[in-house]
LUMKOL-272297 format. One record per residue: residue number from 0; residue in three letters; x, y, z of N, C-alpha, C in turn. Coordinates in nm, 4 decimals, always signed. Example, Ala and Ser with C-alpha at 12.3 -4.5 7.8 and 13.67 -1.06 7.14 Angstrom:
+-----+-----+----------+----------+----------+----------+----------+----------+----------+----------+----------+
:   k :   r :   n.east :  n.north :     n.up :  ca.east : ca.north :    ca.up :   c.east :  c.north :     c.up :
+-----+-----+----------+----------+----------+----------+----------+----------+----------+----------+----------+
:   0 : ALA :  +1.3190 :  -0.5690 :  +0.7800 :  +1.2300 :  -0.4500 :  +0.7800 :  +1.3200 :  -0.3300 :  +0.7800 :
:   1 : SER :  +1.2850 :  -0.2250 :  +0.7080 :  +1.3670 :  -0.1060 :  +0.7140 :  +1.2900 :  +0.0030 :  +0.7870 :
+-----+-----+----------+----------+----------+----------+----------+----------+----------+----------+----------+
This chain:
+-----+-----+----------+----------+----------+----------+----------+----------+----------+----------+----------+
:   k :   r :   n.east :  n.north :     n.up :  ca.east : ca.north :    ca.up :   c.east :  c.north :     c.up :
+-----+-----+----------+----------+----------+----------+----------+----------+----------+----------+----------+
:   0 : UNK :  +0.4081 :  -1.3515 :  +7.3644 :  +0.3689 :  -1.4367 :  +7.4752 :  +0.2160 :  -1.4424 :  +7.4867 :
:   1 : UNK :  +0.1502 :  -1.3279 :  +7.4639 :  +0.0041 :  -1.3259 :  +7.4722 :  -0.0582 :  -1.4189 :  +7.3688 :
:   2 : UNK :  -0.0010 :  -1.4216 :  +7.2489 :  -0.0523 :  -1.5085 :  +7.1434 :  -0.0380 :  -1.6546 :  +7.1832 :
:   3 : UNK :  +0.0760 :  -1.6900 :  +7.2396 :  +0.1006 :  -1.8268 :  +7.2836 :  -0.0020 :  -1.8689 :  +7.3886 :
:   4 : UNK :  -0.0270 :  -1.7840 :  +7.4860 :  -0.1231 :  -1.8160 :  +7.5924 :  -0.2648 :  -1.8234 :  +7.5358 :
:   5 : UNK :  -0.3026 :  -1.7239 :  +7.4548 :  -0.4374 :  -1.7218 :  +7.3968 :  -0.4628 :  -1.8431 :  +7.3082 :
:   6 : UNK :  -0.3557 :  -1.8984 :  +7.2527 :  -0.3703 :  -2.0162 :  +7.1664 :  -0.3811 :  -2.1455 :  +7.2468 :
:   7 : UNK :  -0.4077 :  -2.1332 :  +7.3754 :  -0.4168 :  -2.2528 :  +7.4589 :  -0.2791 :  -2.3101 :  +7.4836 :
:   8 : UNK :  -0.1838 :  -2.2201 :  +7.5103 :  -0.0452 :  -2.2575 :  +7.5366 :  +0.0157 :  -2.3319 :  +7.4185 :
:   9 : UNK :  -0.0145 :  -2.2793 :  +7.3000 :  +0.0454 :  -2.3287 :  +7.1772 :  -0.0379 :  -2.4283 :  +7.0991 :
:  10 : UNK :  -0.1434 :  -2.4818 :  +7.1584 :  -0.2225 :  -2.5839 :  +7.0893 :  -0.2919 :  -2.5289 :  +6.9652 :
:  11 : UNK :  -0.3475 :  -2.4086 :  +6.9754 :  -0.4130 :  -2.3472 :  +6.8599 :  -0.3141 :  -2.3125 :  +6.7501 :
:  12 : UNK :  -0.1950 :  -2.2701 :  +6.7888 :  -0.0908 :  -2.2392 :  +6.6902 :  -0.0407 :  -2.3661 :  +6.6219 :
:  13 : UNK :  -0.0293 :  -2.4744 :  +6.6992 :  +0.0093 :  -2.6025 :  +6.6409 :  -0.0944 :  -2.6475 :  +6.5398 :
:  14 : UNK :  -0.2228 :  -2.6356 :  +6.5749 :  -0.3302 :  -2.6724 :  +6.4818 :  -0.3213 :  -2.5876 :  +6.3547 :
:  15 : UNK :  -0.3014 :  -2.4585 :  +6.3709 :  -0.2925 :  -2.3684 :  +6.2556 :  -0.1731 :  -2.4052 :  +6.1678 :
:  16 : UNK :  -0.0599 :  -2.4392 :  +6.2291 :  +0.0594 :  -2.4788 :  +6.1541 :  +0.0337 :  -2.6067 :  +6.0741 :
:  17 : UNK :  -0.0332 :  -2.7024 :  +6.1364 :  -0.0560 :  -2.8317 :  +6.0716 :  -0.1690 :  -2.8299 :  +5.9698 :
:  18 : UNK :  -0.2746 :  -2.7521 :  +5.9988 :  -0.3953 :  -2.7598 :  +5.9162 :  -0.4417 :  -2.6260 :  +5.8606 :
:  19 : UNK :  -0.3578 :  -2.5233 :  +5.8693 :  -0.3899 :  -2.3884 :  +5.8212 :  -0.5152 :  -2.3366 :  +5.8907 :
:  20 : UNK :  -0.6136 :  -2.2915 :  +5.8160 :  -0.7322 :  -2.2314 :  +5.8762 :  -0.8513 :  -2.3274 :  +5.8842 :
:  21 : UNK :  -0.8240 :  -2.4563 :  +5.8781 :  -0.9339 :  -2.5535 :  +5.8889 :  -0.9877 :  -2.5553 :  +6.0305 :
:  22 : UNK :  -1.1164 :  -2.5809 :  +6.0423 :  -1.1825 :  -2.5904 :  +6.1725 :  -1.1316 :  -2.7120 :  +6.2480 :
:  23 : UNK :  -1.1407 :  -2.7066 :  +6.3804 :  -1.1030 :  -2.8213 :  +6.4611 :  -1.0037 :  -2.7904 :  +6.5706 :
:  24 : UNK :  -0.9471 :  -2.6708 :  +6.5692 :  -0.8490 :  -2.6340 :  +6.6708 :  -0.9058 :  -2.6380 :  +6.8109 :
:  25 : UNK :  -1.0306 :  -2.5957 :  +6.8267 :  -1.0947 :  -2.5972 :  +6.9579 :  -1.1169 :  -2.7380 :  +7.0088 :
:  26 : UNK :  -1.1575 :  -2.8273 :  +6.9201 :  -1.1767 :  -2.9671 :  +6.9591 :  -1.0432 :  -3.0312 :  +6.9945 :
:  27 : UNK :  -0.9409 :  -2.9997 :  +6.9172 :  -0.8067 :  -3.0520 :  +6.9437 :  -0.7570 :  -3.0072 :  +7.0817 :
:  28 : UNK :  -0.7672 :  -2.8775 :  +7.1097 :  -0.7203 :  -2.8248 :  +7.2384 :  -0.8004 :  -2.8841 :  +7.3541 :
:  29 : UNK :  -0.9307 :  -2.8962 :  +7.3370 :  -1.0157 :  -2.9554 :  +7.4409 :  -0.9794 :  -3.1007 :  +7.4658 :
:  30 : UNK :  -0.9544 :  -3.1746 :  +7.3588 :  -0.9191 :  -3.3155 :  +7.3724 :  -0.7850 :  -3.3323 :  +7.4439 :
:  31 : UNK :  -0.6877 :  -3.2519 :  +7.4086 :  -0.5578 :  -3.2576 :  +7.4761 :  -0.5757 :  -3.2288 :  +7.6250 :
:  32 : UNK :  -0.6593 :  -3.1320 :  +7.6572 :  -0.6853 :  -3.0980 :  +7.7967 :  -0.7515 :  -3.2157 :  +7.8704 :
:  33 : UNK :  -0.8488 :  -3.2799 :  +7.8068 :  -0.9167 :  -3.3950 :  +7.8665 :  -0.8175 :  -3.5085 :  +7.8925 :
:  34 : UNK :  -0.7320 :  -3.5342 :  +7.7969 :  -0.6318 :  -3.6404 :  +7.8132 :  -0.5395 :  -3.6081 :  +7.9306 :
:  35 : UNK :  -0.4981 :  -3.4823 :  +7.9411 :  -0.4112 :  -3.4423 :  +8.0527 :  -0.4823 :  -3.4592 :  +8.1870 :
:  36 : UNK :  -0.6086 :  -3.4205 :  +8.1934 :  -0.6857 :  -3.4355 :  +8.3176 :  -0.6908 :  -3.5826 :  +8.3587 :
:  37 : UNK :  -0.7201 :  -3.6672 :  +8.2631 :  -0.7346 :  -3.8090 :  +8.2935 :  -0.6005 :  -3.8739 :  +8.3298 :
:  38 : UNK :  -0.4974 :  -3.8472 :  +8.2508 :  -0.3676 :  -3.9099 :  +8.2749 :  -0.3047 :  -3.8666 :  +8.4071 :
:  39 : UNK :  -0.3196 :  -3.7388 :  +8.4397 :  -0.2588 :  -3.6870 :  +8.5618 :  -0.3529 :  -3.6919 :  +8.6822 :
:  40 : UNK :  -0.4757 :  -3.7435 :  +8.6584 :  -0.5752 :  -3.7578 :  +8.7662 :  -0.5901 :  -3.6278 :  +8.8459 :
:  41 : UNK :  -0.6098 :  -3.5192 :  +8.7729 :  -0.6232 :  -3.3886 :  +8.8365 :  -0.7568 :  -3.3845 :  +8.9103 :
:  42 : UNK :  -0.7514 :  -3.3530 :  +9.0366 :  -0.8699 :  -3.3531 :  +9.1216 :  -0.9539 :  -3.2266 :  +9.1012 :
:  43 : UNK :  -1.0791 :  -3.2346 :  +9.1419 :  -1.1768 :  -3.1284 :  +9.1187 :  -1.1328 :  -2.9940 :  +9.1745 :
:  44 : UNK :  -1.0772 :  -2.9921 :  +9.2927 :  -1.0364 :  -2.8636 :  +9.3522 :  -0.9309 :  -2.7947 :  +9.2666 :
:  45 : UNK :  -0.8385 :  -2.8728 :  +9.2110 :  -0.7358 :  -2.8153 :  +9.1235 :  -0.7964 :  -2.7704 :  +8.9903 :
:  46 : UNK :  -0.8926 :  -2.8462 :  +8.9405 :  -0.9598 :  -2.8063 :  +8.8164 :  -1.0377 :  -2.6766 :  +8.8353 :
:  47 : UNK :  -1.0976 :  -2.6626 :  +8.9506 :  -1.1703 :  -2.5386 :  +8.9804 :  -1.0730 :  -2.4210 :  +8.9856 :
:  48 : UNK :  -0.9597 :  -2.4406 :  +9.0493 :  -0.8569 :  -2.3371 :  +9.0550 :  -0.8043 :  -2.3047 :  +8.9145 :
:  49 : UNK :  -0.7791 :  -2.4078 :  +8.8348 :  -0.7338 :  -2.3879 :  +8.6963 :  -0.8382 :  -2.3093 :  +8.6181 :
:  50 : UNK :  -0.9661 :  -2.3457 :  +8.6354 :  -1.0746 :  -2.2760 :  +8.5667 :  -1.0715 :  -2.1259 :  +8.5966 :
:  51 : UNK :  -1.0645 :  -2.0910 :  +8.7240 :  -1.0637 :  -1.9487 :  +8.7612 :  -0.9372 :  -1.8781 :  +8.7127 :
:  52 : UNK :  -0.8231 :  -1.9418 :  +8.7263 :  -0.6976 :  -1.8796 :  +8.6819 :  -0.6949 :  -1.8592 :  +8.5308 :
:  53 : UNK :  -0.7375 :  -1.9602 :  +8.4559 :  -0.7390 :  -1.9467 :  +8.3101 :  -0.8373 :  -1.8392 :  +8.2643 :
:  54 : UNK :  -0.9488 :  -1.8264 :  +8.3340 :  -1.0455 :  -1.7219 :  +8.2989 :  -0.9858 :  -1.5837 :  +8.3209 :
:  55 : UNK :  -0.9178 :  -1.5649 :  +8.4316 :  -0.8513 :  -1.4365 :  +8.4586 :  -0.7426 :  -1.4110 :  +8.3549 :
:  56 : UNK :  -0.6631 :  -1.5129 :  +8.3256 :  -0.5568 :  -1.4994 :  +8.2257 :  -0.6157 :  -1.4662 :  +8.0894 :
:  57 : UNK :  -0.7259 :  -1.5310 :  +8.0536 :  -0.7916 :  -1.5040 :  +7.9247 :  -0.8229 :  -1.3556 :  +7.9098 :
:  58 : UNK :  -0.8859 :  -1.2984 :  +8.0121 :  -0.9234 :  -1.1575 :  +8.0025 :  -0.8016 :  -1.0653 :  +8.0020 :
:  59 : UNK :  -0.6903 :  -1.1119 :  +8.0550 :  -0.5679 :  -1.0318 :  +8.0553 :  -0.4933 :  -1.0371 :  +7.9219 :
:  60 : UNK :  -0.4991 :  -1.1494 :  +7.8513 :  -0.4163 :  -1.1639 :  +7.7308 :  -0.4916 :  -1.1500 :  +7.5987 :
:  61 : UNK :  -0.6217 :  -1.1715 :  +7.5988 :  -0.6990 :  -1.1621 :  +7.4743 :  -0.7638 :  -1.0245 :  +7.4689 :
:  62 : UNK :  -0.7407 :  -0.9544 :  +7.3579 :  -0.8052 :  -0.8240 :  +7.3448 :  -0.9238 :  -0.8344 :  +7.2493 :
:  63 : UNK :  -1.0135 :  -0.7368 :  +7.2603 :  -1.1370 :  -0.7396 :  +7.1818 :  -1.1106 :  -0.7382 :  +7.0317 :
:  64 : UNK :  -1.0098 :  -0.6657 :  +6.9873 :  -0.9809 :  -0.6560 :  +6.8444 :  -0.9374 :  -0.7912 :  +6.7876 :
:  65 : UNK :  -0.8478 :  -0.8587 :  +6.8590 :  -0.8007 :  -0.9896 :  +6.8139 :  -0.9143 :  -1.0910 :  +6.8132 :
:  66 : UNK :  -1.0001 :  -1.0848 :  +6.9132 :  -1.1070 :  -1.1831 :  +6.9277 :  -1.2299 :  -1.1507 :  +6.8441 :
:  67 : UNK :  -1.2334 :  -1.0350 :  +6.7810 :  -1.3558 :  -0.9910 :  +6.7133 :  -1.4059 :  -1.0901 :  +6.6093 :
:  68 : UNK :  -1.3176 :  -1.1600 :  +6.5400 :  -1.3602 :  -1.2579 :  +6.4396 :  -1.3512 :  -1.4010 :  +6.4897 :
:  69 : UNK :  -1.3246 :  -1.4194 :  +6.6182 :  -1.3089 :  -1.5512 :  +6.6807 :  -1.2166 :  -1.6403 :  +6.5971 :
:  70 : UNK :  -1.0890 :  -1.6004 :  +6.5832 :  -0.9969 :  -1.6805 :  +6.5021 :  -0.9784 :  -1.8202 :  +6.5607 :
:  71 : UNK :  -0.9606 :  -1.9171 :  +6.4720 :  -0.9543 :  -2.0567 :  +6.5159 :  -0.8304 :  -2.0868 :  +6.5991 :
:  72 : UNK :  -0.7282 :  -2.0050 :  +6.5916 :  -0.6070 :  -2.0313 :  +6.6700 :  -0.6233 :  -1.9937 :  +6.8175 :
:  73 : UNK :  -0.7220 :  -1.9105 :  +6.8505 :  -0.7488 :  -1.8813 :  +6.9917 :  -0.8269 :  -1.9999 :  +7.0474 :
:  74 : UNK :  -0.7611 :  -2.0798 :  +7.1310 :  -0.8243 :  -2.1999 :  +7.1854 :  -0.8282 :  -2.2007 :  +7.3386 :
:  75 : UNK :  -0.7776 :  -2.0955 :  +7.4013 :  -0.7838 :  -2.0889 :  +7.5473 :  -0.9289 :  -2.0900 :  +7.5946 :
:  76 : UNK :  -1.0185 :  -2.0301 :  +7.5178 :  -1.1601 :  -2.0286 :  +7.5540 :  -1.2186 :  -2.1697 :  +7.5573 :
:  77 : UNK :  -1.1781 :  -2.2553 :  +7.4641 :  -1.2259 :  -2.3938 :  +7.4647 :  -1.1703 :  -2.4710 :  +7.5845 :
:  78 : UNK :  -1.0459 :  -2.4443 :  +7.6195 :  -0.9879 :  -2.5110 :  +7.7361 :  -1.0616 :  -2.4679 :  +7.8629 :
:  79 : UNK :  -1.0973 :  -2.3412 :  +7.8707 :  -1.1732 :  -2.2926 :  +7.9866 :  -1.3110 :  -2.3587 :  +7.9907 :
:  80 : UNK :  -1.3790 :  -2.3643 :  +7.8769 :  -1.5099 :  -2.4300 :  +7.8713 :  -1.5007 :  -2.5769 :  +7.9088 :
:  81 : UNK :  -1.3967 :  -2.6443 :  +7.8613 :  -1.3785 :  -2.7862 :  +7.8952 :  -1.3422 :  -2.8027 :  +8.0406 :
:  82 : UNK :  -1.2703 :  -2.7060 :  +8.0979 :  -1.2370 :  -2.7166 :  +8.2403 :  -1.3633 :  -2.7067 :  +8.3247 :
:  83 : UNK :  -1.4612 :  -2.6309 :  +8.2782 :  -1.5902 :  -2.6258 :  +8.3475 :  -1.6624 :  -2.7595 :  +8.3336 :
:  84 : UNK :  -1.6660 :  -2.8134 :  +8.2132 :  -1.7350 :  -2.9405 :  +8.1888 :  -1.6710 :  -3.0567 :  +8.2630 :
:  85 : UNK :  -1.5436 :  -3.0470 :  +8.2946 :  -1.4725 :  -3.1583 :  +8.3576 :  -1.4874 :  -3.1635 :  +8.5085 :
:  86 : UNK :  -1.5551 :  -3.0680 :  +8.5673 :  -1.5651 :  -3.0626 :  +8.7132 :  -1.6490 :  -3.1745 :  +8.7736 :
:  87 : UNK :  -1.7303 :  -3.2421 :  +8.6935 :  -1.8219 :  -3.3438 :  +8.7464 :  -1.7489 :  -3.4627 :  +8.8076 :
:  88 : UNK :  -1.6533 :  -3.5163 :  +8.7369 :  -1.5792 :  -3.6325 :  +8.7864 :  -1.4561 :  -3.6524 :  +8.6998 :
:  89 : UNK :  -1.3535 :  -3.5757 :  +8.7243 :  -1.2374 :  -3.5777 :  +8.6354 :  -1.1581 :  -3.7078 :  +8.6344 :
:  90 : UNK :  -1.1703 :  -3.7893 :  +8.7370 :  -1.0909 :  -3.9112 :  +8.7415 :  -1.1617 :  -4.0310 :  +8.6784 :
:  91 : UNK :  -1.2866 :  -4.0133 :  +8.6376 :  -1.3599 :  -4.1221 :  +8.5746 :  -1.3768 :  -4.0939 :  +8.4263 :
:  92 : UNK :  -1.3432 :  -4.1915 :  +8.3465 :  -1.3383 :  -4.1734 :  +8.2018 :  -1.4742 :  -4.1444 :  +8.1385 :
:  93 : UNK :  -1.5774 :  -4.2181 :  +8.1756 :  -1.7081 :  -4.2021 :  +8.1112 :  -1.7687 :  -4.0627 :  +8.1314 :
:  94 : UNK :  -1.7712 :  -4.0082 :  +8.2544 :  -1.8221 :  -3.8712 :  +8.2694 :  -1.7356 :  -3.7685 :  +8.1952 :
:  95 : UNK :  -1.6056 :  -3.7905 :  +8.1931 :  -1.5152 :  -3.6982 :  +8.1244 :  -1.5410 :  -3.6976 :  +7.9745 :
:  96 : UNK :  -1.5578 :  -3.8150 :  +7.9173 :  -1.5880 :  -3.8247 :  +7.7738 :  -1.7254 :  -3.7650 :  +7.7437 :
:  97 : UNK :  -1.8229 :  -3.7934 :  +7.8296 :  -1.9568 :  -3.7374 :  +7.8116 :  -1.9523 :  -3.5850 :  +7.8144 :
:  98 : UNK :  -1.8830 :  -3.5298 :  +7.9128 :  -1.8691 :  -3.3843 :  +7.9209 :  -1.8047 :  -3.3265 :  +7.7969 :
:  99 : UNK :  -1.7009 :  -3.3937 :  +7.7470 :  -1.6314 :  -3.3486 :  +7.6260 :  -1.7257 :  -3.3484 :  +7.5054 :
: 100 : UNK :  -1.7961 :  -3.4582 :  +7.4855 :  -1.8846 :  -3.4699 :  +7.3685 :  -1.9964 :  -3.3661 :  +7.3733 :
: 101 : UNK :  -2.0597 :  -3.3512 :  +7.4886 :  -2.1691 :  -3.2538 :  +7.4995 :  -2.1160 :  -3.1115 :  +7.4856 :
: 102 : UNK :  -2.0015 :  -3.0842 :  +7.5484 :  -1.9408 :  -2.9516 :  +7.5366 :  -1.9097 :  -2.9184 :  +7.3921 :
: 103 : UNK :  -1.8411 :  -3.0068 :  +7.3222 :  -1.8030 :  -2.9777 :  +7.1831 :  -1.9262 :  -2.9694 :  +7.0926 :
: 104 : UNK :  -2.0232 :  -3.0588 :  +7.1115 :  -2.1449 :  -3.0546 :  +7.0293 :  -2.2204 :  -2.9243 :  +7.0527 :
: 105 : UNK :  -2.2336 :  -2.8834 :  +7.1774 :  -2.3032 :  -2.7575 :  +7.2080 :  -2.2300 :  -2.6384 :  +7.1482 :
: 106 : UNK :  -2.0980 :  -2.6394 :  +7.1565 :  -2.0194 :  -2.5285 :  +7.1045 :  -2.0227 :  -2.5234 :  +6.9518 :
: 107 : UNK :  -2.0095 :  -2.6363 :  +6.8876 :  -2.0077 :  -2.6404 :  +6.7409 :  -2.1458 :  -2.6095 :  +6.6829 :
: 108 : UNK :  -2.2493 :  -2.6711 :  +6.7398 :  -2.3852 :  -2.6534 :  +6.6871 :  -2.4539 :  -2.5276 :  +6.7387 :
: 109 : UNK :  -2.3943 :  -2.4663 :  +6.8425 :  -2.4518 :  -2.3471 :  +6.9077 :  -2.5931 :  -2.3762 :  +6.9575 :
: 110 : UNK :  -2.6063 :  -2.4923 :  +7.0200 :  -2.7326 :  -2.5359 :  +7.0776 :  -2.7081 :  -2.5844 :  +7.2188 :
: 111 : UNK :  -2.7941 :  -2.5676 :  +7.3095 :  -2.9166 :  -2.4903 :  +7.3083 :  -2.8920 :  -2.3430 :  +7.2722 :
: 112 : UNK :  -2.9964 :  -2.2731 :  +7.2452 :  -2.9905 :  -2.1387 :  +7.1908 :  -2.9080 :  -2.0413 :  +7.2762 :
: 113 : UNK :  -2.8998 :  -2.0641 :  +7.4046 :  -2.8234 :  -1.9753 :  +7.4925 :  -2.6764 :  -1.9698 :  +7.4498 :
: 114 : UNK :  -2.6244 :  -2.0782 :  +7.3940 :  -2.4859 :  -2.0806 :  +7.3476 :  -2.4691 :  -1.9819 :  +7.2323 :
: 115 : UNK :  -2.5616 :  -1.9832 :  +7.1386 :  -2.5569 :  -1.8888 :  +7.0260 :  -2.5751 :  -1.7448 :  +7.0736 :
: 116 : UNK :  -2.6626 :  -1.7248 :  +7.1709 :  -2.6835 :  -1.5894 :  +7.2240 :  -2.5575 :  -1.5363 :  +7.2910 :
: 117 : UNK :  -2.4862 :  -1.6216 :  +7.3610 :  -2.3626 :  -1.5787 :  +7.4268 :  -2.2565 :  -1.5411 :  +7.3237 :
: 118 : UNK :  -2.2533 :  -1.6143 :  +7.2116 :  -2.1553 :  -1.5853 :  +7.1071 :  -2.1787 :  -1.4475 :  +7.0448 :
: 119 : UNK :  -2.3012 :  -1.3998 :  +7.0503 :  -2.3342 :  -1.2700 :  +6.9917 :  -2.2837 :  -1.1520 :  +7.0738 :
: 120 : UNK :  -2.2359 :  -1.1774 :  +7.1950 :  -2.1794 :  -1.0687 :  +7.2752 :  -2.0538 :  -1.0164 :  +7.2058 :
: 121 : UNK :  -2.0240 :  -0.8893 :  +7.2216 :  -1.9111 :  -0.8321 :  +7.1476 :  -1.7744 :  -0.8753 :  +7.2011 :
: 122 : UNK :  -1.6770 :  -0.8827 :  +7.1095 :  -1.5369 :  -0.9029 :  +7.1434 :  -1.5068 :  -1.0321 :  +7.2151 :
: 123 : UNK :  -1.4119 :  -1.0226 :  +7.3071 :  -1.3631 :  -1.1415 :  +7.3766 :  -1.4669 :  -1.2048 :  +7.4683 :
: 124 : UNK :  -1.5653 :  -1.1273 :  +7.5115 :  -1.6709 :  -1.1850 :  +7.5954 :  -1.7512 :  -1.2886 :  +7.5166 :
: 125 : UNK :  -1.7889 :  -1.2570 :  +7.3952 :  -1.8647 :  -1.3504 :  +7.3124 :  -1.7859 :  -1.4753 :  +7.2796 :
: 126 : UNK :  -1.6547 :  -1.4583 :  +7.2584 :  -1.5684 :  -1.5724 :  +7.2279 :  -1.5637 :  -1.6690 :  +7.3461 :
: 127 : UNK :  -1.5563 :  -1.6151 :  +7.4673 :  -1.5475 :  -1.6997 :  +7.5867 :  -1.6835 :  -1.7471 :  +7.6358 :
: 128 : UNK :  -1.7817 :  -1.6583 :  +7.6394 :  -1.9080 :  -1.6924 :  +7.7052 :  -1.9846 :  -1.8038 :  +7.6354 :
: 129 : UNK :  -1.9717 :  -1.8161 :  +7.5037 :  -2.0392 :  -1.9281 :  +7.4382 :  -1.9763 :  -2.0606 :  +7.4815 :
: 130 : UNK :  -1.8443 :  -2.0599 :  +7.5061 :  -1.7787 :  -2.1812 :  +7.5548 :  -1.8156 :  -2.2104 :  +7.6993 :
: 131 : UNK :  -1.8363 :  -2.1070 :  +7.7774 :  -1.8806 :  -2.1281 :  +7.9156 :  -2.0219 :  -2.1864 :  +7.9188 :
: 132 : UNK :  -2.1091 :  -2.1366 :  +7.8311 :  -2.2451 :  -2.1917 :  +7.8247 :  -2.2407 :  -2.3379 :  +7.7793 :
: 133 : UNK :  -2.1619 :  -2.3653 :  +7.6746 :  -2.1484 :  -2.5036 :  +7.6272 :  -2.0849 :  -2.5904 :  +7.7356 :
: 134 : UNK :  -1.9872 :  -2.5362 :  +7.8074 :  -1.9233 :  -2.6093 :  +7.9167 :  -2.0207 :  -2.6421 :  +8.0286 :
: 135 : UNK :  -2.1142 :  -2.5512 :  +8.0551 :  -2.2151 :  -2.5765 :  +8.1581 :  -2.3039 :  -2.6943 :  +8.1177 :
: 136 : UNK :  -2.3379 :  -2.7042 :  +7.9898 :  -2.4175 :  -2.8189 :  +7.9446 :  -2.3350 :  -2.9472 :  +7.9483 :
: 137 : UNK :  -2.2071 :  -2.9372 :  +7.9162 :  -2.1182 :  -3.0525 :  +7.9290 :  -2.1082 :  -3.0976 :  +8.0735 :
: 138 : UNK :  -2.0998 :  -3.0022 :  +8.1649 :  -2.0952 :  -3.0328 :  +8.3082 :  -2.2237 :  -3.1028 :  +8.3531 :
: 139 : UNK :  -2.3369 :  -3.0544 :  +8.3047 :  -2.4645 :  -3.1166 :  +8.3392 :  -2.4688 :  -3.2623 :  +8.2917 :
: 140 : UNK :  -2.4298 :  -3.2854 :  +8.1679 :  -2.4295 :  -3.4223 :  +8.1147 :  -2.3328 :  -3.5127 :  +8.1890 :
: 141 : UNK :  -2.2132 :  -3.4619 :  +8.2180 :  -2.1131 :  -3.5406 :  +8.2902 :  -2.1596 :  -3.5712 :  +8.4324 :
: 142 : UNK :  -2.2279 :  -3.4765 :  +8.4937 :  -2.2796 :  -3.4973 :  +8.6294 :  -2.3865 :  -3.6058 :  +8.6301 :
: 143 : UNK :  -2.4746 :  -3.6043 :  +8.5318 :  -2.5794 :  -3.7072 :  +8.5227 :  -2.5162 :  -3.8453 :  +8.5055 :
: 144 : UNK :  -2.4189 :  -3.8555 :  +8.4163 :  -2.3515 :  -3.9841 :  +8.3951 :  -2.2803 :  -4.0278 :  +8.5228 :
: 145 : UNK :  -2.2147 :  -3.9350 :  +8.5889 :  -2.1453 :  -3.9666 :  +8.7135 :  -2.2431 :  -4.0172 :  +8.8199 :
: 146 : UNK :  -2.3603 :  -3.9582 :  +8.8277 :  -2.4597 :  -4.0015 :  +8.9271 :  -2.5122 :  -4.1416 :  +8.8952 :
: 147 : UNK :  -2.5290 :  -4.1731 :  +8.7664 :  -2.5691 :  -4.3093 :  +8.7300 :  -2.4615 :  -4.4101 :  +8.7704 :
: 148 : UNK :  -2.3359 :  -4.3723 :  +8.7536 :  -2.2260 :  -4.4598 :  +8.7943 :  -2.2296 :  -4.4829 :  +8.9447 :
: 149 : UNK :  -2.2489 :  -4.3759 :  +9.0201 :  -2.2540 :  -4.3872 :  +9.1656 :  -2.3724 :  -4.4743 :  +9.2089 :
: 150 : UNK :  -2.4885 :  -4.4552 :  +9.1456 :  -2.6080 :  -4.5321 :  +9.1817 :  -2.5937 :  -4.6795 :  +9.1471 :
: 151 : UNK :  -2.5136 :  -4.7107 :  +9.0459 :  -2.5004 :  -4.8501 :  +9.0034 :  -2.3987 :  -4.9274 :  +9.0868 :
: 152 : UNK :  -2.3275 :  -4.8589 :  +9.1737 :  -2.2275 :  -4.9290 :  +9.2561 :  -2.2910 :  -5.0028 :  +9.3706 :
+-----+-----+----------+----------+----------+----------+----------+----------+----------+----------+----------+
């Protein structure tokens, strides 16, 4: 059960089954999460609650030994990072897409440097904290886009 949860409720395991050890599981899990947010019009308060609950669950189910090599099938960390990035305006497509793109680019490229520094933390903290840093930059970008939308109305 812990493996299923750590895999982003099966998304990372599905990616591994379909594509073996190829990169992309984190982007896949994040994209599925974004689609769910948009389709179900999940409001910010619920996303905030989901963010906190998933973070607590992450620390309960992922152990340092399993996370030490940051296996691609562990995708709960990407879902948590994307849940942070989605807080700006989850019901509007443009901010949501902007948050996704900036979050994934920051996580993949490990830029700005704080994202790479967070990844250097040991065990499960490093696996999650780099996604939280990338998610914060995604949130910033999505918030800026959302404010431009509001100003243009």
